[in-house]
C-alpha positions as CSV (number, residue, x, y, z in Angstrom):
1,M,178.9,117.1,-121.9
2,A,181.6,114.8,-121.5
3,R,181.0,111.5,-119.6
4,P,183.0,110.8,-116.8
5,A,185.8,107.9,-117.5
6,K,184.7,104.7,-116.1
7,Q,187.2,103.8,-113.1
8,T,188.3,100.0,-113.3
9,P,189.7,98.7,-110.1
10,A,193.0,98.2,-109.2
11,R,194.5,94.5,-110.5
12,R,197.0,92.3,-109.1
13,A,198.3,89.5,-110.8
14,A,197.7,85.9,-109.1
15,N,198.6,82.3,-109.7
16,V,195.6,80.2,-110.3
17,T,196.6,76.5,-110.4
18,L,193.9,74.5,-113.3
19,P,194.0,71.4,-114.9
20,V,196.1,71.4,-118.1
21,D,193.2,70.0,-120.1
22,L,190.6,72.4,-118.6
23,L,192.8,75.3,-119.5
24,A,193.5,74.4,-122.9
25,E,189.9,73.9,-123.7
26,A,189.5,77.2,-122.6
27,R,191.7,78.7,-124.6
28,A,190.7,76.9,-127.8
29,L,187.4,78.0,-127.1
30,G,188.6,82.0,-126.7
31,L,187.3,82.0,-123.2
32,N,188.9,85.1,-120.9
33,V,190.0,82.8,-118.1
34,S,190.8,85.9,-115.9
35,Q,187.1,87.5,-116.7
36,I,185.5,84.0,-115.7
37,C,187.7,83.9,-112.5
38,E,186.5,87.2,-111.5
39,R,183.0,86.6,-112.2
40,V,183.0,83.2,-110.3
41,L,184.9,84.4,-107.2
42,S,182.7,87.4,-107.1
43,A,179.7,85.1,-106.8
44,E,181.3,83.1,-104.3
45,I,182.5,85.8,-101.9
46,A,178.8,87.2,-102.2
47,K,177.6,83.9,-101.3
48,T,179.6,83.3,-98.4
49,R,179.1,86.5,-97.3
50,A,175.3,86.2,-97.0
51,E,175.8,82.7,-95.6
52,L,177.7,84.2,-92.7
53,W,175.5,87.0,-92.4
54,R,172.3,84.5,-92.0
55,A,174.4,82.4,-89.4
56,D,175.4,85.8,-87.5
57,N,171.8,87.2,-87.3
58,R,170.0,83.5,-86.9
59,A,168.9,84.2,-83.3
60,A,167.3,87.6,-84.5
61,L,165.6,86.0,-87.4
62,I,164.4,83.2,-85.2
63,S,163.1,85.6,-82.7
64,S,161.6,87.9,-85.5
65,N,159.8,85.1,-86.9
66,D,158.7,83.6,-83.5
67,Y,157.3,87.3,-82.9
68,V,155.5,87.7,-86.3
69,E,153.9,83.8,-85.7
70,R,152.6,85.0,-82.3
71,H,151.4,88.3,-82.6
72,G,151.1,88.9,-86.6
73,L,152.4,91.5,-88.7
74,A,152.7,94.6,-87.6
75,L,150.5,97.2,-89.4
76,A,148.6,94.4,-91.0
77,E,145.5,96.3,-90.9
78,C,147.1,99.1,-93.2
79,R,148.2,96.5,-96.3
80,Q,146.1,97.1,-99.4
81,F,146.9,94.1,-100.5
């Protein structure tokens, strides 16, 4: 049975300004600058989204933690660990 073709996301060229010496060293080492930029940008997006989610949900998280401190964990008596 043939495996389905792996789809790659659509790509668009983007201008990135980097220090000349940094780019030269990356090229001399054979590094793929585009892949590195993509990987680091993806990680930064995930980090920023997580920070925004925590900020947006801060009040609910504090409320939930306060509830557990006052009343304990729900169904704690059912825990097997």
